[in-house]
N, C-alpha and C positions, 0 to 999 in steps of 0.2 A: 193135611192132604199130601199125597205123594209129590205133586208138583211143587208145593212149597218147600219140601225137603230138598229137592233138586236145586231149586233156585237159591236157597240159603246156603247150599254146600260151599260156595265160593268164599263166604265170609263167616267169621266166628262172631256170633251175636254177643257173647259174653265179653270178648275183647272189645267189641264196638261199644258195649255198655260202659266199660271202664273209660274208654276214650271220650265218649259223649259226656260223661260226668265231668271230665276235666275242662272241656271247652264248649260243647254245643248247648249244654243245659242252661247256660247263662242267658241265652236268647230264646231257645226253642223248648225249654223245660227238660227235665231229666229223661222222660220217655218220649219226647217229641210232641206232646199233647198240650203243653201249657206255654205258648209263646208269651214273652214279656211285653209285646206290643203288636199292633196290627200289621206292621211291616215284616214280621217274622212268620213264615208259614208253619203250619202243623206238618211235621215230618212222619209222625206215627202212621203206620198202615200204607205208606206210599210204596210203590213197586220198587224192588231192589234195583232193577236196571235204570229206572228214572233217577233214583238217589245217586247211584254210582256215576251216571252221566253228568248230573248236575255238579257233583264234586270235581269230576275230571274237567268239565268245562270251566269251572272257576279256576282250577289250577292252571289250565292252559291260557286263560284270558279270554276264551270264547264267550263266557258270561262274565259280566263286569259288576262287581260289588266289592269295594275296597276291604270290607271286613271279611267277607267270605273268601276272597282271594288270599288274604293274609293267612287265614287258617289252612286253606286247601293246598297252598304251595308246600306246606310242611308235611303233608300226608303221603305215605307210600300207597301203592296200588292195594296192598293187603289191608292197610288201615281204612281205605275207602270202602273196600269190600266188607270189612267188619262193621263199619258204621252203617252202611246200607242194610246189612243183615239185621243189625240191632233195631233200627227204626222201622224197617219193614215188618219185623216180628211183633211190634207193639200194636195193640188194638187202638184204632183211631177214635177220637171223640167227635169226629166230623159227622154231621147228620146227612144221610143220603137223601137226595131230592129226586127220587125216581117217580 
């Protein structure tokens, strides 16, 4: 849809995919759908703005998780945009409860 194109324009999903494969996949799965434990959320299909804010909050210390803070502090704004674009562009395995 047109709206998705506009939202994803800030980040490069392919760059995010490469970055996610290096770090994020270990806990969240390569496409954000296969967490390795119940404490790791599914990232696939989340909103770009939510994912970017979560990473920014980990980086600033507003959200606290030693593992995520350790990763987030190394990310540039562009890398956070790219990761958000990658995970947001992935279809989610979550079941909707409407």
